[in-house]
C-alpha positions in Angstrom: -23.9 2.0 -27.1 -22.3 -0.5 -29.5 -21.8 -4.2 -28.8 -18.1 -3.7 -27.8 -18.4 -1.0 -25.1 -19.1 -2.3 -21.6 -21.8 -0.6 -19.5 -20.5 2.4 -17.4 -20.4 0.6 -14.1 -18.4 -2.3 -15.6 -16.0 0.2 -17.3 -15.3 1.9 -14.0 -14.6 -1.6 -12.4 -12.4 -2.6 -15.4 -10.4 0.6 -15.8 -10.0 2.1 -12.3 -6.5 0.6 -11.9 -7.5 -1.9 -9.2 -8.9 -5.3 -9.5 -8.9 -6.1 -5.8 -11.0 -4.7 -3.1 -9.2 -2.7 -0.5 -10.0 -3.4 3.2 -10.0 -0.7 5.8 -7.5 -2.3 8.1 -5.1 -0.8 10.7 -2.0 -3.0 10.8 1.3 -1.9 12.5 4.2 -2.1 10.1 7.8 -0.8 9.8 8.7 1.2 6.8 12.3 1.7 5.7 14.3 3.0 2.7 15.9 0.2 0.8 19.3 1.8 1.1 18.8 2.3 4.9 17.0 -0.8 6.1 17.9 -0.3 9.8 16.4 3.3 9.9 12.7 2.3 10.2 9.6 4.3 10.9 6.8 2.7 12.7 3.5 3.3 10.9 0.0 2.0 10.6 -1.8 0.9 7.4 -5.1 2.7 6.5 -6.3 0.3 3.8 -4.8 -2.9 2.4 -5.1 -5.4 -0.5 -2.9 -8.4 -1.2 -0.8 -6.4 -3.7 -0.8 -2.9 -2.2 -1.3 -0.7 0.9 -2.1 2.9 1.9 -0.4 4.2 5.0 0.4 7.4 6.9 4.1 8.4 7.4 6.0 11.4 8.7 8.5 11.2 5.8 7.9 12.4 2.2 8.4 9.7 -0.4 8.9 10.2 -4.1 6.9 8.0 -6.6 9.0 5.2 -7.9 11.0 4.9 -4.6 11.4 1.3 -3.5 10.9 1.0 0.3 10.8 -2.1 2.4 7.6 -2.8 4.5 7.8 -5.2 7.3 4.7 -6.3 9.4 5.6 -6.0 13.1 4.6 -9.6 13.6 8.1 -10.6 12.5 7.5 -11.4 8.9 10.2 -10.9 6.3 10.6 -7.4 4.7 8.5 -7.0 1.6 9.8 -4.9 -1.3 7.4 -2.3 -2.5 7.2 0.7 -4.9 5.7 4.1 -4.0 2.8 4.9 -6.3 1.8 8.3 -4.7 2.6 10.5 -1.8 0.0 13.1 -0.8 0.3 15.7 1.9 -2.0 15.1 4.9 -3.9 18.0 6.4 -3.1 16.8 10.0 0.6 16.5 9.2 2.5 13.7 7.5 1.8 12.1 4.2 -0.5 9.5 2.7 1.6 7.0 0.8 0.3 4.4 -1.6 2.5 1.3 -2.2 2.3 -1.6 -4.6 4.2 -4.8 -3.7 6.8 -5.8 -6.2 7.3 -9.3 -4.7 4.8 -11.7 -3.2 1.3 -10.7 -2.0 0.5 -10.2 1.7 -2.4 -12.0 3.5 -3.4 -9.1 5.8 -6.2 -10.9 7.5 -3.7 -13.5 8.8 -1.4 -10.7 10.1 -4.3 -8.8 11.7 -5.5 -11.9 13.5 -2.1 -12.4 15.3 
């Protein structure tokens, strides 16, 4: 190994696409298409970070789509972007979202 290549564990940390830890947290949220904000689906998060979330939905979402996610605690809708949508064995889809606006403090929402 040369002096410029980080050790394997550090490389995995640096280049896995995430710099924040995800927390396994089940938080109820509303998910809506940006062009149909009143047609919401009630879903639960599976894991969260300040700048993204994984959730389960009944609807299929295309990567790049920009939904609105709203915590059921009455917070303002948060714009997001679909990163992936994978079919779930038990029905529905796993959807990964990244937030395009401000970050979310999930621990504060979960405590309410």
